N, C-alpha and C positions, 0 to 999 in steps of 0.2 A: 507324482507326475501331473502337471496341470493340463487341463483340456481347453480352457477358454471357450466353453460352449456358449456363453452368453455375451461374448465380446462383440462390440459394434452392433448392439441391438438395443431395443427399448429398455430391456431389463438392466442394461449397464447404467441406467439412470438411478436405479434403486439405492445403491450405497450413498451417493451424495445427497439425494433427496431425503432419505431417512435421517441421515446425520444432521442435515440443516434443519429439518422440521423438529427433530428431537431437541436440538440446541435451542431453538426459539421457544418451544413450549415448556421444556423442563429447565432451561437455563443452566444445565450441567454440560459444559462443553466437552470435557474429557470423556464422560460416559457416552455422549452422543457420537463423538468421533470414533470411539471404540466400537460401538454397535455398527456404525457404517463400515469400519474396517473389516470386522468379522463377517458381515454380510457380503462384502465385496470378495473376500477371500473364498468364501463358500461358493460363490458364483464362479470364480476363476477355476476352482478345483472340482467343479461339478458335485459339490457337497460331500467330497471325500474327506472325512475328519482327519485322518492321519496326514494326508497331503496338505490339508489346511494348516495343521500345526507346523509342518516343515516350512511351508511358504511364509507363515508369519515370522518364524525364526529368521529366515533369510532376509525378510524385509527389515526386521529390527537390526540385524548385523549390517545391512546395506546402508543404514542411516549414517554409519561411521566408517565402514570399510567396504569398498566396492571394486570389483574387477581387480583384486590383488593389490589395491592401493587405498590409502586414506580417502574418504569422501570429503575432499578439501572444502567444497562449498558449504556443506552442513557444519563441519567441525569449526571452520573459521568463523562462520556466522554466529554459532553458539558462543564461541570464545569472545567475539565482539560484544555480544549481549552481556556476558559476565563482566568484561572489562568496563563497559559503559555503566553497568550497575555500580561497580566499585567507584568510578569517577563521580557519579551522581551522589553516592552516599558520602564521599569525602567532602564534596562541595557543601552538603547539608551539615555535616558534623563541624566543619570549619567555621560555619556561620556565614559563608559567602552568599548562600541563597537568601538568607534573611537580610543581609546587607544590601543585596540587589533589590529586594522587595522594598526596603526602606528608601533606597535611592530613587527607585522608580515612582515611589508614592508622591514625590513632589513634582514629578515630570509627566507621568501618566496619571491623569486626574480622574479617570472614570473607567467603567467596565468597557465602554465602547473602544476607548483608546487602547486598552489592554488587548482586546480581541483583534483590533486592526494591526497592532504591533506584531502579534503572533502570526497573523496572516502574512505580513510583510517579511518576517524572518523566514517563513516557509517558502516564499517566492524567491528569496535570495539564496537559500541553501538548496539548490536544485540539482546537484550532481547525482543523487540517488534517492529513491523514495524511502528505503529503510533508514538511511542516514538522516534524511530530512525529518522523518517522524520522531526518531529517538532523540536526536540532538536538539531540535527546536523544542520538543517537549520538555527536555531538561532545562532549557533556558527560560521558557515561557511559564512553566508551572508555578514558580514562586510568585510571579506577577499575577497570574489569573487566580491563584488561591487568595491573594491579598484582596482582590475585588469580588470574591465569592462567586466566581464563574465555575460552574460544575465541571467535573472531570470529563463528563460526556460531551459537553460543549467543546472543551479543549481537544478531545479526541477527534471530533468532527472538524475542527479548524485544521488539525494536523493532516488528517486523512484526505480531506477534500481540497487541500492545497498540494500535497506531495505528488500524488499520481497525475492529476491534471497538468501540473507544471512540468513534471518530468516527461510526459508523453508528447508535449509540444516543444520541448527544448532539445535542439540537436546536440548540445554539449552536455550530455547526461548519459548515464548507463542505459536508460530507456531509449533515448534518441539514437544512440549509436547502434543499439541492437535492432531497432526498427529500420534504420537506414541500411544496415547490412542485409536484412530480410528483403526490403524493397529493391535493393540493388540486384540481388540474386534473381528476384522475380522479373524485373525489367530485362535483365540480360537473357533470361530463359525465353522471353517472348520477343527478343530481337530489338529491344530499345537500347541499343548500345550508345547512342548519342546523347541520351538524357543524363544530366548530372544527378547523381543520387541525392546529394544534399539539397539541390534546388528543387527536386521533386518533393522531398520531405517538407521544405519550406512552403511550397505551394499547397500542401495538404493541411497546414496548420489552421487556416480559417475554415476548413471543411470539418474540423473536429468539433462539432457543435457541443457535444457533452462536456468536453474539457473546458471550453470557453464559458459556457453558461453555468457550469458547476462553480467556477471561480467567481462569476458575477453574482450568483445567488448567495454564495458564501459571504461576499462583500456586503450584500444587502442585509443578510442575517446578522452580521457583525455590527453593521452601522445602525440598523433599525430595530434590532432585538426581535426578529421574527421567530419566536419560539412557539412551535406547534407540536401536537402529539406528545409522545413520551418525553421529548426534549423540554417541553414546558414544565412538566412536573419535576424533572431533574433540576432545572434552573430555580424553581420555587423552593425546592429542598436546599439548594446551595445558599439561598438567602438566609436560611435558618442555620447555616453553618455545616450542613451535611453535604460536603462536596462530592461524595459518592455514597453508595448504599452500604452502610457499615454492617448491616445484617448479613451480608454475603462475605464478610471477612475483608482482609486487606487485598486490594487489587494488585495485579502484577507490577513489579517495580517500586512498590510503596515502601517507605522507610519511616513510618510514623513514630516508631519507638526510639529513634535515634536522638541523642541530645544535640542541641545546637549551641555553638559558642556565641557569646555576645561580642566577641572581638573580631569577627570576620570582616573581610574587605571585599569590595566589588571585584578586584582583580582575581580573587580566588574563584570566581565564576568564569570571567571572560578569558583569562589566560589559558586554563585547561581546554576550554571549548575552541579557542583560536588555534591552539597547538593541534588539537584533534582534527579540526577541519583542514588545516594546512598540511598536516602529515598525511591524512587520507587522500587529499587531492594529489599530493606528490606521488604517493605510491600507486594511485590509479593511473596517472600519466606515465610513471616509470615502468610499471608492469606492461602497459599497453605498448610503450616504445620498444621494450625488449622483445615483445611478440612480433612487432612489425619488423625489427631488425633481423629476427630469426627467419622471417619469410622474405627478406631482402626487399621490403616495401618502404618507400620514402615516408619519413615521419610527418604526421599531421595530427592536430588536436583531435579531430573527429575520428581519425584512424586509431589513435591511441585509446580513446574511449570505447571504440568498437571492439578492440582486442584486450581491454583491461580485465584483470582478475578482481572483480568487485569484492568478493568475500575476503580474499587475502589482503586487499588494500584496507578494508574496514578493520580487520583484526590488528594489523600492524600500526595503523593510524591510531587506534584506540590504545594500543600498548604504549606508544610514544606519549599519548595524552595522559595515560595513567602515571607514567614516570614523572611527567611535568607536574601533575597534580600532587603526587606524593612529595616531591621536592619542595613544592610551594607551601604545603601545609606544615611540613617539618620546619621550614624556614620561619614560619609564623608562630612556631612554638606549640603546635598541637601535641598533646600527650601521646606517648606510644600506645597506651591502652586504648585510647579513643581511635587512633589510627587503625589499629588491628580490628577493633570492633566495627569500624566503618567499612573496611575491606570485606570482612566476613558477611556483614549485614547486606552490603551492596550485591555481593555475589548471590546470596540467598534470595534476595528480593526478585531476582530474575528467573528463579526456578519455575514459578507458575507459567510464565510466558514460554520458557523452554519446553515444558511438558506439552503445552498446547501446540507449539511448533512441531515437535516430534510427531505428535499424532496427526497434525495436518499434513506433514510431509509423507507420512505413511499412507494416509488415505489418498493423497495425490498419486502416489506410486500405484496403488491398487486401481484407481480410476484410469490411470494411464494404461495399465494392463488390460482393462476392460474396454479400452478405446471409446470411452464415453464422448470425448471431444470429437472423434471422427463421426460418431453417430449423429451428434448435434449438427455437425457441418453438413452431413448428407441430407439433412432436411431442407437445405437451401436449393438442392437440385430439383428439377421438375419443371412444370409449365407455369412459371411465375412471370408475369409481365415485367419486362426489363425496367419499366419506370418505377416499380416497387422494390427493385433489388437493393438499393441503398438502405431503405427502411427495414426490409427483411433481414439483411445482413447485420444491421445494428441490433435487432432483436435477438438473432441467433448467436451473435458474438456475446451479447449480454448474458444469455442463458448458459452458454458454454463456460464463460468465466465464472458465473455464479455457481454452476454445478461442479466445476473442477477446481475452483479456488485459485486459478492462475491466469493472469492477464497475458503474461509472456507466452505461456503455452497456447493460449487462444490466438495470439498473433501468429505463432508458428503454424497452427492448423488452418486458420481461417483466411489469412492473407493470400496464400497461393490459390485457394479455392475462389476467392473473390476475383483475383486477376484472371483466372481461367474463365469464369462466368462472364466477365467484361469482354474478354476476347471473343467469346462465343455469341455475345448478344449485341453490345454497343460499346465499342472501344473508347469512345469519348467519356464514358462514365467510369473508367477504371479508377481514377484518383478519388472521386467521391465514394466509390464502393470500398476502396482500401481505407479511406478515412473513417467510413462508417464502422468498419471492423475495429479500428483502434478505439473509437468512441464507445462502442458497445462493450468492448473488453474492460475498459476502465469502469463503466457503469456496473457490470456484473461483479467486478472485483470489489467495488465499494459496498455492494449488498451482501456479499458472501461471508458467512461466519467462519468458513474454512480457508479464507484467503490469508496468506502470510503477511501481506501489507496491512490488512485490516487488524490482524493480531498485533503487529508491531506498533500501529497507531494507538491501540488501546494501552500497550505497554508504555509508550512514550508519554501518554497522558496520565498514567497510573489510574486507569479506568477499568472497571469490570467489562470484559470483552463483549458479552451479549448486550449489556447496556449501551455500548457504543454502536453495535450493529443496529439495534432497534431504534435508537434516537437518530441515526444518520439516514436510515431507510426512507422516511417520507421525503426528505430533501432530494435524495438520489432519484427517487421515482418521479418527482416533479420535473427535474431536469431531463430525465429520460423521455418523458412525454413531450416536453418542448423539443428535444432533439428529434424525436420520431416525426413530429409535425414538419420540422425543417427538412429532414431527409426525404419525406414523401413529396413535398413541394419541389425539392431539388431534383428528384427523379423524374417528375412529370415535366418540369420546365427546362431542365438541364442548365439552370441558372443558379450559380452560387449566391448571387445577390438576392434572388427571390427566396432561397433557403434561409439565408441569414435574416432577412426582413421578417419572415414567418416566425423564426425563433425569437426575434426581438419582440414582436407583438405578443406572442404567447408568454414570453418572459415578463413583460410589463403587466399583463393581466394576472399572472401567477403571483407576482409581488404584491399587487393591490389586494388580491384575495387573501394572501397570507397576512398582510398588514391588518385587515379587518379581523381575521381569526385571532391574531396575536393580541389585539386590543380588547377582545371579548373578556368579560369577567370569568374567573376560574370557576 
């Protein structure tokens, strides 16, 4: 029987902090997550060994079966990963990836264009961050490999496009979720006349981290601003080492698969197009069914708010796999190669699946310990209202970093931010809500236990900790810029002043990065 003696206290920070620090210093993600999980369970059960074993067993079962029914989110998402691994492997075996790289060679003439194209694709595929990272990674990887761009740089391009785009796009799984949360918060505080979508749109320019993370990514892609660990990875890539081979194959890699010389570009674009189209159809369809069940009039935003994301991803990938198999068979791919590609593709996703299962388990443990509530409670007290946007940005970042979930941080911190605005300065409600959104994305970008960060590593076929460490300096730079903007916004109550502050700090940062990037190794 659990006691939760240490819930909602400073000790609830121990499991995520230990897991994150161990992952960074040992670079053994599964071991680090495992230690964090065990420590958290011991805290939950007040160090009762027998109860700890029972709790761990319940957590393991709950990953797949919960409350007498299948845990559909986890099962469908894992199925989506396996199916996408199969699709990617068949694209490789059929020679379509090689054909695309050859085709792009005459049109994408240098590394800069390859990086800009990857970023452009990430901005176009904005319906969901998981989908964005994995699908864009599959399309862009042959091209970035061709120009010796490191897998760590590709992972950064994927991760720092996916979440920032999704968090400011109303027509996405993120946007719909945020609009639903904000709608409930505004209604609870009596703002029944405010259109929820219009409020979300007003908050877009206040999300300093998302805006300037995209702008910094553009500058990094355009100017080659490689600093810190990223610089070494890029230097290694110029020698042909796209990832650290001493650590083995990264998640999603299929380097031992043969590639046909008769592949065609359609073998890449048709499966991906079918996958995107089918997934989008299922997302709107499942959302429409949910709206109809509640007798609510259909709308695109409403459908995305009610959609079953994991279910849509799974069945979209299933349709995509059927299309891929049909295409490679029609092109004469041998049966043995077809089967080998399917098996190798599924197997290539196992490292990512293991990490995700451990990350979900520690997220459940952290939820039981109420780590997020403890982090949120730090915002209460005698804090000058002018500092509240900056304080909320920092606390949301720390909460997302320690819990590994931006969505969970939204759910915890947005109502608290609204209550604080009502109790201090109601005109600052939207900036404070936007600061929470921005901070959550920042913390998510930095956290080794974040599922979106894990899937960006998978989409790029990059070792996970390498992605975390190479992205971290850029994320921190944008966070400092955003913090300056929120501080000025809080004191002046002027969005223009906040944006100008961020812009000045951004220009200074880019100039400094350019000097550092041009220094001899």
